[in-house]
C-alpha positions, 0 to 999 in steps of 0.5 A, a space after each residue: 296440594 303439597 307433594 313429597 319433596 326429594 330429600 338433599 340426599 336423593 337429589 344429589 343421587 339423581 343428579 349422578 344418574 341423570 348425568 349418567 343417562 345421558 351419558 348412556 345416550 338413552 333416547 327421550 320416550 314420548 311418555 316417560 311415565 307408564 303404569 307400573 302396578 295395578 292391583 284390583 283385589 283391594 278388600 276382597 277375600 283373601 286381600 291383605 290390602 283394604 284398597 285396590 290401587 293404580 301405580 305410575 311411574 316415571 321411567 325417565 331422565 327428566 321430571 313430568 308434570 302430571 297437571 291435568 293427567 288423569 288415570 282412567 279405568 273400564 271393565 275389560 270388554 267395554 266398548 261404551 263410552 261412558 264406561 271409563 272411570 276417571 280419577 285426575 292426578 294431582 299438579 305434581 311434577 314427577 322425578 326421575 325414577 319416583 313412583 306416584 300411588 293412585 288409591 281407588 276403591 276400598 272393600 269390606 275385606 283386607 287387614 292392610 292400609 296402602 302406603 300413603 297415597 299421592 290421589 285418591 279416587 272411589 274406582 272398584 277395579 276388577 280383580 281378575 280382568 280389566 283395562 286401565 289407561 294414563 292419559 294427558 287429559 282428564 277426559 274419559 276416553 270413549 272408545 274400548 281400545 284407546 289410542 293416540 292423542 292424549 293416551 299416554 300408557 295403556 295396559 290391559 290384563 286378562 285374556 278378555 281384556 279389549 284394550 291393550 298394548 302389543 298382547 294383554 297381560 295377565 289375568 290376576 286375582 285377590 292376592 295377585 297384581 300385575 307388576 311392569 318388570 325392572 321395577 317399572 323400567 321395561 317398556 315394549 309396548 307389549 303388556 304381555 311381555 312387560 308385566 308379571 304376576 305378584 303379590 301386591 307391593 304398592 309404592 309410593 313418592 317416598 319409596 326409594 329412586 329406581 332410576 332406570 339404565 343405572 345400577 340399582 344401588 339396594 339399601 342396607 338392611 338393618 336387624 335390631 330388636 325393638 327393645 331390650 328389658 333388663 333388670 337393674 343390676 343384671 347387665 345384658 346386651 343384644 347382638 345387631 346386624 345388617 346386610 346390603 345386597 351390593 354392598 360391604 356394610 363396614 361401620 356401627 355407631 350409636 348415634 343418640 345420646 351417650 348412655 353411660 354404660 351402654 355401648 357397642 363392642 365386637 363389631 365384625 364387618 361384613 366378609 363380602 357383599 350380601 354378608 351379615 355385620 354384627 355388632 353386640 350391644 352391651 348394657 353394663 349391671 350399674 346401669 339405673 333403672 329407666 328407660 334408654 332409646 338408642 339410634 344405632 347407625 350401620 354403613 357401608 363402602 357405598 356411602 350408604 347408611 341406615 339406622 335401628 332403635 332399641 329402646 332398652 328398659 331396665 326395671 327393678 329386680 322382681 320377686 319370685 312367683 312360681 318354681 320352674 315346677 308349677 309354672 311346668 304343671 302336671 298336665 300337657 300345657 302350663 298352668 300359667 300360659 299367658 301370665 307374666 312369671 318370675 322364676 329361677 333356676 340354675 343355668 344349665 346350658 346357653 344355646 343359639 336363640 336362649 337358655 335353659 335353667 333347672 330348678 336345684 332342688 327340684 319338687 320330687 314330682 316325677 310328672 313335673 319338670 324341673 327344667 325350663 327353656 327361656 327364649 331370648 332370640 338375638 337379645 343376650 346376657 352374662 349369665 354362664 352355666 353354673 349361675 342361679 339366675 331369676 328370669 321375668 318372661 311370658 310363660 308360652 306353650 310354644 308348638 313347632 312347626 307339624 308338631 303334634 303338641 306344644 312345649 312350655 317357654 318363658 319368653 318376652 324375657 324382662 330380666 335375667 339376673 345372676 344371683 351367685 355362681 358354682 351351681 351344678 345340677 346332677 343329669 337325671 338317668 333316663 332310657 329309651 323306649 320312654 312314652 314319658 319324655 314330656 316329664 323331663 323336658 328342658 332339664 339335664 338328664 343322662 341316657 343310661 345306656 348306650 344309643 345307636 345312630 338310626 338316621 344321619 341324613 340332616 347332619 350337614 343342615 341341621 347339625 342332628 343325628 337321631 338316636 334310638 334303642 338299637 337300629 329302628 326298623 319299618 314295621 312293614 319290613 318285618 311285618 305285613 301292614 295292618 297286622 297287630 304285629 306291624 301296629 306294635 312296632 309302629 307304636 314302639 318305635 314312636 317312644 324309641 326316639 331322640 335327636 342329637 342336637 348341636 345347640 345351634 337350630 341351623 346349619 352348624 359352621 362346622 359339621 359336628 360328630 364327624 369321625 376322623 375317617 369323615 363319616 359318622 354311620 347309622 349303626 353306630 353307638 354312643 355312651 354316656 350321652 349327656 344333655 339337656 332334653 328339648 322338643 323342637 322342630 326337626 330335620 324333614 319336617 315335624 318336631 322330636 324331642 332332642 338332646 342338646 349335649 353338654 358333654 361331648 358325646 363319644 361315638 363308637 364305630 360299631 358299624 364300620 365300613 367294608 371294601 366290597 360285599 361279603 358274599 358266597 361265590 357261585 358262578 354268576 353274581 348279579 347286583 342291583 343298584 340305584 344310582 340317584 339319577 345318574 344324569 349326562 346333562 345337568 341342571 344347569 344345562 350343559 352337558 358331559 360334552 361341554 355343549 350349552 342350552 340342553 334339556 332332558 325328556 319328561 314326556 313330550 317336554 325337553 327343558 333342563 328343569 327335567 335334569 336330576 342329579 349334577 348340577 355342572 360337570 364338576 359335580 357330575 365327576 364327582 358323582 361318577 368317580 363314586 359310582 365306578 368305584 362302587 361298580 368296580 368294587 362289586 365286581 358282579 357278571 350283570 348288573 341292574 340299574 336303577 335312575 339312568 337318564 333317559 336318553 337312549 343308550 347315551 349316558 349308559 354307555 357313557 358309565 360303561 366307558 368310565 368302568 372299564 376305563 378304571 377297570 383297565 380294560 373292556 370288561 363291560 358292555 350295555 344291555 341293548 335297550 328294549 323297545 320301550 324304555 318309558 316317558 320319565 326322565 329316568 329308566 332301568 338299564 342292565 350292563 353286563 360281562 360278555 366273557 361271562 355271560 352271552 344274550 339269548 335274544 333281545 331284552 323285552 319291557 313291558 309298555 302297560 300304562 300302568 308302568 310309569 317306568 317300563 321293567 326291562 328284561 333279558 335273558 342271558 346263558 352262561 359259560 355252563 350252558 345255563 340260562 336265567 332271565 332278569 327282570 331289573 324293576 323300578 315302581 312307583 314311588 312313595 312321594 308326591 302324594 295324590 290329593 284327595 281320599 282316593 286308595 293312592 292316598 297315603 293309607 297310614 300303615 307304613 306304606 306311604 302313597 301309591 301303593 294301590 298302583 304298586 300292587 297293580 305293577 306286581 301284579 302286572 309283572 308276575 300276571 302278564 309281562 313275566 310269562 311272556 318273559 319265560 316263553 320268549 325264553 324257553 327257560 322258567 328261571 327268573 330273577 326279579 331285582 330293583 327298586 321296588 320302592 315297598 319294604 319287605 312284607 308290603 303289599 306289593 311284594 306280597 303280591 309276588 311272593 304269593 305267586 311262588 317267588 322266593 324273597 332272597 333278601 328273608 332268606 340269606 339276610 334275615 337270620 343274620 340281622 336286619 334287611 336293609 338299603 333305605 333309611 327313611 324318617 329314622 327307620 330301616 328297611 329295604 326297598 331294593 330287592 331280589 326275588 327268584 321264581 320257583 325254579 331258580 330259587 334253588 339256584 341262588 347260593 347267597 344274597 346281600 346288601 352292601 351297606 355303603 350308602 343308606 348308613 352314610 351322611 348326606 352331606 358327604 355325597 357328591 354335590 357341591 351346593 349348601 355345604 359348609 365344609 367338603 368332606 368328598 372323596 371319590 371312595 363308593 360310600 354316599 354314592 347313592 341313597 339305596 344300598 345295592 343288593 349282590 346276588 350269587 347264583 350257582 347255576 347248574 344243569 337241570 338234567 345230568 347223564 347217569 348211563 354210566 351208573 346203570 345197566 339200562 337193557 330191553 328185552 325183545 321185540 315182540 310184534 302185535 298184529 292187532 296194533 301193528 306195533 312192535 313191543 317190548 319191555 325196558 329195564 334200568 338198574 341203579 348199579 351205583 352205592 348211591 340212590 339216583 335222584 329222580 325224575 329219570 329220563 331214558 333217551 333212546 338215540 339212533 333210531 333208524 329212519 321210519 321208525 318211531 317211539 309211540 309212546 315216547 314222553 317228549 323229544 330231547 336233541 332230536 331224540 325221543 326219551 320217556 320220563 320215569 316220574 320217581 322220586 329217585 331209585 335206590 342202589 341196587 333196584 330196578 325200574 321197568 317200562 314198556 316200549 311200543 315201535 312203529 316203523 314203515 319200510 325194511 330197516 331193523 328197529 335199533 337204539 341207544 340208550 342214555 340214561 338221564 337225572 333230572 329235567 329237560 
């Protein structure tokens, strides 16, 4: 039998590696050849490969003869000797680092044949659990768990396997194989430790050598188009590239027979290991009709090389078969889809993967587009904007991932021939909203009116800005879900969006559209926007109509930054701030104190995988400084904070210390946490100014299972003695949708997922928890703040306001514009709320949102990873993804002493023998010039011991009082009411009356 013979280059490399192994002093193994991969799902449902296989590997330093050896298989729990099936191995010698592939039984499914095997058997192995043995014999084993003698290696896979080394390896499936670690080098004699499950990747004797103990030298990977089709006289080319994960690609050359007019130009070496080298393959216009196979070899600094072949096909110029408008057609798809067509148009714009052309005259039919995109991939051509070009290619309907419809394009282009130059296309004026943008796909257009930036989240990653005619509002931010108004707004929003791209469809090397102040904000505007209308994938998923600009857009900063929130003054300032995963333990396992191997808690699990927020200390400092800047500028007397690490008081205390250090004085303190902060990795917290507010009692939380992050309540007393209770909330998020069809799945009513849970949380909050807070405080003034993950008129908020709570953002912000604190999918709305109880509502002087986060591009945040430019500053802008909400309270006493404004006298006491009571009539007269607001409370101080006011309404500060439940007492008016006293002892009945306006 003829076996694979290594090339001289491989033998030379093996000699070097063998010498290295000898220098390392690696011990000789009893069996250097091991089972390196097993797959039993071949040909099963869902499988790619048609056959089962067993892969062997020589992990030693010396060649090993396999003459007389075999691989054997038995079912997972088989114990009978006849259960082992045998496939003999060929008489070959396996070199160090070399693989050998044994093909086994074929199934009915699968699409791909195995690489050329070195041995073939007919064993049908289990796709889930079984036993595979390597034996220095062709005699079948006769025990369930063989050992010693001829056994060279054993793999038991699946928990039911009764034969294995150490412990069974993992169970498999139709799409997974058992793979020995370190490319086959790992061998601890424990199947459970040595093997993992991966997609099957069979290797044979022709695969690259992997000599154990030696550095892995990875190959050069070249990327070249298989063919390059051009029309005679047109010229053109393609961009070729190569990379090497552990080397620097530094050369490129054509190694095939030279063809006049075809060459390489513009070679750029890789800047470092793992980076791309590139070169242009240029084909001149004078190259005659013909087919020219070209071999291009790339080299690196390790002496390696890799080649690719590009076949250049030069064909005769074809005649025009149909115009662009005819190819586009009036329908949703082209009538010529799937056919090869030749058309002609003026090149309007070149982008990363092709170019756009437009018919110079057009067909005058507004239902058919006069433009089309020509997809060329890495193929290049010399045509430039303004050239009239003739293009031959296949008409396709391309549907971007997540799109609801396709776009007509030309691809598999065989010719791009410039006919003439100096042409121009007049842009077609269009506007938003627009229900028929598809009629303009591929055309040069101009938006006749200014457009507003509605989202900038994908500016850094994709070079995209979402634009609309005015800011887009989440329908349920303004109207209750499912109402005609909400449905109409959703429909209008869908027709009022265009994505401004940068022509690359990849991460841009330089962040576009950023102003001199390092930002572009939602709410800014752009006028005279001109470019080509495209339809393709967008950031965040799905697809949208895009504008690829042909004229540099000029933005106006219509939504300027402010340095502090603007709000009317009161005597207490409250703020709600989502601090976007402020963790003092980082995702790399270190923490703010420099310790390593740390973790974050999530339920019963403690792991660095549970940590969120900063990846390391550098990112943390950047995050901290932005948040501290935000809180310092707001200058609230008490903050409700969301997304603080749930690790006791440590992280919130760290934030307070950093804030006080920035202020330069010990201004803030932590509100001690309640008994239950939940099991999530994040929690809510409060910090406050002890100089402005005093704690009344301890913090409370609601540990009901409906709350994945329990709300936290604290009662405060202001300097004037007035009390109020603050409740900080963080309801269930809209993301991470459940499977199935239950009430928590997305109902497609603008409320997202988990809405049913949020409704339950809202009902629990106002129906159970807040009454407990009010009872403990002895005061009905309650303010609910936080991230409710519900927009202004969604079901959870409606459930709260239905009980009498007043939405302060609707009260104070809506009259002056749209309230919003968060932007998602290009639509603005507020998830962060301020809801006041009926008694509290009259004491709210104002409420506002400080738009420092939602409007700012994500790319300017504290993160370091994935940024081609670092636009970070320590300013508070983009400290989080939510805007803070600020509330001004004007806490007033619930009653006022008006004794000086009234005459309060009682008539003489009369004793009633029948009742044993002393009666009198008491009269209050308003002596002032203005009416006194009711109700009025008359308090009777100084009653002697043993004297009781029988008809008292209640007691205040130890004295009885009677309530006059009148709406008001006009100037000069009087009101009279009876008094009834009882007494014991001989003391005379006497008192001093005080009159109050308000309630006790």
